[in-house]
N, C-alpha and C positions, 0 to 999 in steps of 0.2 A: 487387705486381706488375699492371699494367695491359696489356692485350692489346686495341689498338683494331682495330676492323675499320671498313671503309667506311661512309661516311655522313658528313653534316656534325656539327659539334661538338654536344653535347646540352646544352640551355639546362636549368639545374637551380636549382630552389628547395627547399632541404632543409627547410624548413618545413610544405612542403605536399606534398611528393614530386615526382617527375619530371612536366616540362611535356608536355603530351599531343602530342609528337611522333614520329616514326617509329621513332627510335633507342630502344632499350630498354637499361636497364644492369642488367646481371647480375652477381650478386658470387658467385664458387664458393670454398667453404669446405672445405678438404679439406687433410690434411698430406702428401699424397702428389703430388709434382712431375708425375710421369707422367700421372697423372689428369687433373691441371688443364689439361695440354698437350693430352691427347687429347679433353676438352670442348670446348677451343678449337677443335681441328680438326673437330669435328663440327657445330660452330655458326656455322662461318664462312660469311662471305658473307651473313647473314640481317639486316643492318643493327643489330647488336647490340656495345654496349660492354661488354667483359668485364673484371672485375676478380677477383684473387685473393687470397686468405691463406690461413694454415696453422693458425689456432688461434681458439679462442672470444675471447681475450682481444683480437686483432687485429679479428677481426669486429666486435666491439663498438665498438672506437675506429674503424672504419671508419663504422659505422650512425650513431653519434653525430655523424659529421661530414656525411653524406650520406644521401640517400635511394636504394632502388634498386626496380626492377619485382620481381626475382625472386632470390630466393636459393637456391643449389644447395648443400645441406648435409650434411655428413657426419655420422653417426650419433655416431662415435667419435673424437673430436679429442684431441692429447696433454694439454691442460690441463682438459678437462671435456666432458660429454656437448653435442651438437648440440643437446638438448631445451633446454638453459641458454641458448641463443639465441633460440630460440621463446617461451619464459618471458619474456626480456629484451622481444621484440616485444610480448607480449600485455601485459606492465605498462607499458609506454609507448604504448601505443595507436597501434603503427605499422600500417600497412597493404599491408608488403611480402609476396607472395605467396613460398611456401616450397614446395621439393622435397626431401624428405628422402632421403638415399643411405645405404643400410647395407649391410654383410657379414654381418650377423647376422641369421639366419633366425628371429626371435621374434616371436611374436605381441604382446608387452609394447613391444618397441621400434615397432613399426608402430602400435599403441594409442595409445603416447603421444605420437606425433607427430600424428596423423590428430586425436586430442581437441584437440590445441593449435592447429589450425586448418592444418595442412600440405595443400598441394592433391594431393600425391601422395608415394608412396612407391615407392623404387627399390631391388630387390636387387643387388645386386654378384654376377656378373657380369652388366651387362646390355646388350643389343644396341645400335645405333647407330639405330634405328627407334623402340626404347622411348624413348630420351633426346630423340629430335628430337620424338616424339609429345607427349611430358611436358611440354617446354619451351615448344613452340608451344601447347599446349591453355591452359598456365598464364599466357602472354603473352596471348593472345585474351582470356581470361576477365579479365586484368586492363585490357587494352584496354575491353571492354564494362563494367566498373565505372567506368574513367573517363570514356566516353562518357554513362553513366547520370547520373553526377555532374555533368558539366556540364551537362545537360538540366534535372537538378532547380536547378541554382544558376541558371539561366537563368530557368526559371519562378518561382523564390523571389525573383527581382530585380524580375521582370513584377509580380509579385503585390504586392512591396513599394510599388513605383511607382503601381500602382492603388489601393493601401488607402490609399495617402501622399494621393494625388487627392480619393478620396471622405470621408475623413476631415477634411480641412480645406476642403471644399467649404461654400460659404456656404449652400446647400440642407441642409435635412433629409432624409436618403436612407435609406430602411429597406427590408424585406423582411419578409413574413409567411408563416408555414407554411400548411399547409391548413386549420389550426384557427384563424387567424387570430391568431395568437401570433408574437412580435417573434423572428425568427431572425437577425435583423441590424438594427442602426439606428447611425448614424454619431453623432461627437462633438458634433456640432451641436445634440443636443437637451439636452446639459447647460448649455450657454449659452443657449438659446433657451427652455427650459421649467425647467432646473433637475433634470431626472432625471438619473440616473446611467445612461449606456449599457449596463453590464454589468448594471446591476440588471434593465433592461427585459428582457433576452433570456430568453424562456420565457413571458413575461407576454401577457396578451391586449392587443390595440391598445387596448380601450376603457379602459386604465388613464391615457392621456394625452388622450381626446376630452372635451372640454366636455360636461356632461351633457344641455344641450339640443340639441345637436348629434348626438347618438349613433345616431339612429335613421338622419340622412343619413350618417354615416359608415360604417354598417353595408354599404353597398352602394357605397360609394367609396373609404375608405380602405383596406377589404378588398376591393377590385374584383377581379374573375374574367374582365371582359371583355379582348378585344385590340383593337388596331387603331382604326378611326375611332370606335368604341362605347365604348372605354374612357375613364375619366374624365380630364377635360382641364380646367385653368384652373378648377377649382372651389373657391369660398371655403370655408373650415371653420375651426372654432374649437378650440384644445388648452386643456387646463389646465396652468399652471404648478404646481410642485413649491412645497411649504410652505417648502423651505430656501434658494430663489433669491433671494441678497441684494439689496438695493436695489430689489426688484420688489413691487408687490401681488401676494398669491397668490391672490386674489379675482378677478384681472382674466384672462380668458382672452387668448390668443395667436392673432390670424388669419392664417392661410396661404393660400395659394393652391396646391393639391395637382394633381397628374398623377400617375396610376395606371394598373397594367395588369396582367393576369393572368400567372401563370407557368406552362407546361406543360411536361410530360416525356412523351415519344412511346415506349410501350411496343408496338414493333411499329408496326401503323397506328394504335394507339389514342391518343389524345391525353389524358394525365390531370391534371387540376388540383394544382400542387405549392405556390401560394401567390401571394403579391402582392409586386409591386415599385413602390414609391412614391418620389417625392421631392415637398418642399414648401418653398416661399419664404415667410419672414414679409411678413405686412403689417401696419404699426403700425394697431391698430383699436379694437375696441368693448369695452366694459366689460359686465361681469356677473359679480355675486358667486357663488362657488361654495357648493352646498349645505352646512349645517352638517357632513355627514356625512363629505363629503369632506375637511374639515378637520381632524376630532377622529378619523381612523381609520388605523390603517397600511395604505399603500397595497397592500402586497404581501400580509398575510393579511385585510384587511379587519376586523381586530379594533379594539377601542377602542386608541388609542395612550397612550404613558404619562403625558400630562397628563391625559387624559380618566379614566384608571385611578387617579392619584394624588386627582383631586377625588373621585372616588366612594370611594376609601379614607378619605380625610379625614370624609367625609360619614360612612360607617360607623362610623368611630372616635366621632365626636361621637354617632352614636344610641345606640351600645354605651354610653357614660357614662351617658347619659339613663337608661337602661332597666337598667344594671348587667348587660349581656350580655358576650356574648364573639364576637370575630370572627377569622379565622385568614386569614394571607397564605400562601400557598405558591409556593416558586420552584421552577421546574421547568428542569431543563437536560437537553437531548439528547446523550448520550454516542454519542462519534465523529462527531459531524456534518461536521468536516472531512474524514474518510474519503469521505463521499458527494460533496463537492465534489469533493475531489482526483480521483477515481474517475470520476465520471459528468458533471462539469460543472457550472456555476451555474445554469445554466436547469433542470435535474432538482432540486439543491439546493433551489431555489426553489419548485418543486412539491412536492417532499416537504415543506417547512415548512407549505405550505398544507393539504397533507393531515394533517398533524399538528396543525395549529390546528383542523382541523375535527374530529379525532378526541377532542381535550382538549375542545373545547365540548360535544360531545356527552355526555360523560362530568360534566360539571357541572350544578348545579340552576339553575333559572329563579330569575334575580335576581343569581347570580354574575356575577362578571368575568374576563374572561383578556385579556390584553394580551400582547404580544412585547414584552420587555425587551431584547433583542440579538439577535444574529445568529441563534442557537439557544436564546436562552432566553425563558422565559414566565413571568408571574407571573399567579395566581389570587387573586382577593379571595373569600373565603367568609364573607358577613355571616350574622349570627343563628345560630351553631353553639353546639350545646349544651356544647361542650369537646373534648377528645383524642379522644374516642371517634368523635363524628361527624366530625371532620378526618381523622381514620384511614381510616374506611369510605370517603371520596370519594378519600383518596390509593390505596386500594388497589384502588377500582375503575378507576383510572387505569392504573396499573401492567399489571391485570389486562387491560384492553383493548388495550394494546401488546405482548402476547403473540402477537397476529396482525401477520404481516410486513405491510411495505409494500411496494408495486410500486415500484421505481426503474428506469426505462427498460425492459427486458423481464424484469427479474429481481427476485427477492425480497431484501428487507433488513429484516434483523430488528433494529430500533430498541429502544433501551433508555434509561430514563430517570432520572435522580437527582432526588428531592424533598426538599425541606426546607421544614420548616414551623414558624411562629411564631405565638403567639396573643396576643391584647390580651385584659385587660390584663396578663396574667403575662410576657410576653415582650417589651414595649415599650408605649410609651404615645403613640408618634407615628408618623406614617406612613415615615420614616426608619428609625428603629430597625426596625419591623417588618421592613422589606424587607430590611435588612441582617442582622438575625439569622436571617430564612428562607434567605437566601444563605450565612450561616455553617453552617448545618444542613445546606444541600446541597451545600456541600463536604465536610462530614464524610461524607456517603453516597459520594461519588466516590473519598474516600480509603481506603474500607474494602470497596471491591466494587463498587458502582454498582447499578443496576437494584433499587432499595430506596427507601424513604422514612424520613426521621428528624425528630422535634420537636427544637428547640433548647433545650439547657440551658448553665447559666451557664459550664460548665468548657470548652464549645465554645471559646470565644473564643481561651484560651491554646492550644488544640490547633489552630485554624486559623492564628495567628500564626506557631506551631510548624513547621506545614506550609509556609506561605508563606518562611519562612527555609530550610527544609530543600530547597524547589524549586528557589531560587534557588543553594544551595551545589551541588546535584547538576548545574545546568546548567555545573560546572566540573569536575565529579568525573573525568569522561575524561580531559581534559587533566590534570589532576594526577595522573594514575596511580591514582585513588582505588580503582576498580573490581578485582576479581580473580574467579578463576572456581574454585568447588567442583566435586566430581565426586560424582556417587552411582553405585555400580556397579549393572548389571544382570547378574543371575544365571541362568543355565541349570541348570533341576533336573535336566533328564534328562544331561547332559554332565559336571556339578558343575564347572562353571568360571564365569568373568568373562567375559561377552560383549562388553560394552559398557559404557560411561560416558556419563552425563548430563552436559552441561555448566551449571551454575546459575551465574549471575551474583550478586555479593554485591558491596555498596558499605561500603568500610572507612573508616567518617568518621573525621575527624581527632579528634572529641572522644565521639562517641556510639560509636565502635566500630562493630561490623559491623550493618548495615542490612539488614533483610529486604526482598526484592524486591516483597514486596506493598505497601511504603510508598514505593516510588520507581517502579515500572513504569507505574503510570497517569501518574506525574507526566512521564517521557520521552514516553509516546503523546501528552500533551495538548500538550508543548512541540514535539513536532515532530522530536525526536531519538533516537526509538527504533530506526530503521535503522542510526544510527550505532553505537549500542549493540550491535545483534544482530551487527552486522558487524564488530565488534569481538570478541564472543563466539566467533562461527565461525572468524575468522581466530587467535585464541589458541588456541582449543580443537583447532583443526587442528593447529597447531604442537607442542602438547603430545601429540595421537595419534602424530604422525609419531614422537617420542621413544619412545614407549611399543611402538610397531609393530616397533620394532627386534627387541625379545624377544617381542612379542604379537601376531605378523600378523596374525591374524584379529579382532583389536579393532577395535570401530567406537565412532564417537560420535555422540551425539544433542544436537541444539540447539533450543530452543524459539523459533518465530516467531510474531508478534502479526498480526493481518490488514493492520496499515498495512505491516510489512514485505512481504508477500507481494503487495502492491500496488506496491510500489516497483520503478520501471523497470529498475534496474542489480541485482535480486536474484539474477538466474541468472549476470551477471558477475562479483559480488563473491563468490559461492559457487565459481566457477570459478576464479577466480584464488586463493583461500584454498587448494583442493586442489592446484592447479598448482604454488604455490609452496612446499608442503611434500612435493611427491612423491606425493600420497595419490589412489588411485582414488575414485570417485565413490561407488563402493559401500560405502565405509568411513564415511560421513557419512549421517545419517538428520534429519529436521527434523520438529520434533512440532508440529502446530497443533490448534488445538481443533475439537470438532465443529462448533460454531455457524458456523465458517467455512464449511463444505461448503453450507449454504443459504444465504448471503448473495447470492452471484451465482454459480449451478452452472455456467452456461457459461464465465465469466470464469475461476473458480477450477481447473475441469476443464482449460482451455488451459495455466495456468500449471504446475499438476499436471504435466500431460502433458510440458511442456518440461523440468522438473526430472526427472521419470523418466526421458526419452529422455537425459538428461545422466548417468544412473546414480544420482542421489540417492534413497535412501528417503524415503517418506511416513508418518508415525505419526500416528494421531489420538489426540490425548491426550484425559483425561476422557471417554472414550466411555461413552456411556448417560445423561450429565446434561444434553445439551442437546434441540433438536428434532430430530425423526426427519430422517435423513440417509441412509437406506437407499438411496433412489432414485439417490443420487450416489456410491454405494460404488464400482461397477464401472466407471463412467466415469471415477474419479478414479484408477483403480489405484493404492488404498492399499497399501502394504507391510506394516503392522503396526497393530492397535489395540491401544490400551493402558485396561485397564479402570480406572475412576478409583477414588481412595482411600476415597470415601465408601460405595461399594457392598462393598470388601473389608473394611472395619470392620462392616459387617453382618452378616460370616459368623460364625455362633456355632457353638460346640462340640456336632456331631452334630445341626446343626440343618438346616431348609430354607433354601436362597438362592436362590429363583426368579429374581431379578433376572440374579446372576452369570450363572445357567444360560441364561438366554434369551441375554445377551451372548456367551456361547461358542458357542453354538448359532449365532448371527448370523456371527461370525466362520469356522466351520466352512462354514457354508452359502455364503460368497463365497470360501472359500479363502484366507483372510488370517491370517497369523500373530497369535498373541495373547500379550499380554504384562499384567502388572498393576502398580499401584505401591501404595504403602504397606502393604505385607506386613509386619507386625509379631509374630505368633504363629504357631506351629507350626500349629495348627488352620487357620489360612487358608491357609497353604501345602500342607497336606494335600487341602483341599477345591479349589482351585484346580487342582493338579496333576492330580486327578480329573476335572476337567472339559478335561483338555487344554490348559491353560494352562503352557508350558514355560519361560517368561522371568518373573523377577520382580524386584520392586526394593522397599526399605524398610528399616524401621531393624533388621528381623529380619537382615539382613546388614551393612548400614551405613546412618549417615545421611551426608550430603553432607559431603566433607573437601576440604581444600587439595591442590593436585597433590602434595605432598611425601608427604602421607598415603596418597594414592589410589595413587602409585606403589609405596610399601612394600604396601598391601594387594594390589596386582597380584602383587607378588613372592613375598610369604608366604603367601598364599591355599593352604591345604591342606585342600579339602572334605572330608568321610568319605564313604565309598564310596554312602552312601544318604541322601542329605541330607533327604529328604522323611520321614524316620523318624527324624531323631537331632536333637540341639540343634544351637542355632547354632555353628559353628566358633569356636574360642576366641580365634583372631586377627581375628575380625570381631566383636566383641562385639554385643550388644543393647543400642543405645543411646538 
């Protein structure tokens, strides 16, 4: 049924929503004809086109064909709840505003609608003024959103045009920040000098200045003056990159420069913010670059790979003559992609320079360090006495990296994976030593990281197996080879199962169940960890919804990695998983590592606050194992602390357990709930219970089991009256 009101026909594009005209489209979804007629009468004369339908199925059919400005949606419809329409809007990323109308005076109905994004919630019977006000407010907000979208699109279009003109200019155009580092440089630098425009962002302008002109450039390329006193038509020489094809890298490029200072005004005060400059090429003079410019990495200023290989070959020859020993160390920075993805390439480049400096400070005089890849380094250690000497240097490096780096305005706890190969035992030439050190490094990455390892002959087979496994794992999700196992969380005081932790397993077609310790790091390195975590949450929520029919207070916990926590769609994917399965946000807890708290406290606090506002719980897993995070506890609004299994295992019969006591005291001091994992013996249960730890998890209760077995445990679990003083229940054996 369509009820037209005065106004011109409404032009419509279903792909992008209504055109920005005065006529608004409203869809009334209610199975009471008298109500739809009443709504039409109340809204008459407001330049609106009103359509009506009486069921969820008909509403979805209309929505598939058209877009609307506003839905007036009844909570109870003949074929389903009105919430089903809102779930459809969320899953299809639609923009329609919704006013939910209900005859039910229950908070559950209102909360369900508002959490799904309803603009308003009206209870029947409502007054005419209430309806008019709600509709006018929703349409005004809709128009405001449309206006903002138009302005944003106009600005984006204008920005694209300006960027196109600048990027395709024959002039080299750049801006510097107040420290003389590139904040922008156009693509002309690539054809003119052979430098990557992206790689130069964050680097000092001196990177591209010909050495003999550096002093002149200090006051011109980095110009602070404005107006007539600014640099104008100044000839200057720039250095070519070593990678520019068809050009002699030793020949400078002569340019004519115009530059001026950029100033921001704070009240009446002008503050220097950087430099804007434009340069045009003039064919010109020749001058050879200094040797250091040709054989050093432009980003880190370390010897480049060619110079490193020359020194390695020389060290091998000397070791043969003297019957000595040398070591090659392959150094990989764990999770460098996280820094680039989170903070941007300029901060990533700054971190690489800081890492290169700290590594250099750990090496001896006469050692050589080179940047081998984007986040990889090689170290040559000549004249070492053997493994013990090389181990001392490796441990010195790992100890030095316990101190976090400053990235942007935040701390970042960098870790390294170190692999070592020795001559003559592990290789007789440069290629063998580098390859074997790399194999040893990958062995470290596959078994936990933040450590070092020496090459052994059996690592070759393990490395090939790992590469094969990594290739197969990339298809595991699409082949439906992943499955969830669940481990119960038991309340000692209430003698019941309060939660299930979802743990992902890979059922390999040949190798059977593969432990997550063998593939989680692969998922992070391959950049697919968020897909895995999203699948875990969606699958776990579906299972929880089934369980909560008989166990309404049961909750689910799922683990998140640092990369998950930085994914822009984390909140949305969690909200959708909960909504699809009809779960409240409080039924889900997300477990994160303690280390995540200190990597960027402000960023993490904001993300945690968003999740807590949604209603999701936050659990600190492995509490007590990482850097002190006490300063972030309160701001991050933690739900629960989980004592790591290694501290639980240290609990001895009738013994003193100071670490666990301290951790329990911290939880009490911050008024945070306390749980423990890895509980295997009655003595551990008793000690934890005496310290106020109520919820426990471990083999004393159950190992992780599949969904079918977990369902059986939930149904058959019959704990004794005093769990803390009796043997484990027979139905949940010690495994």
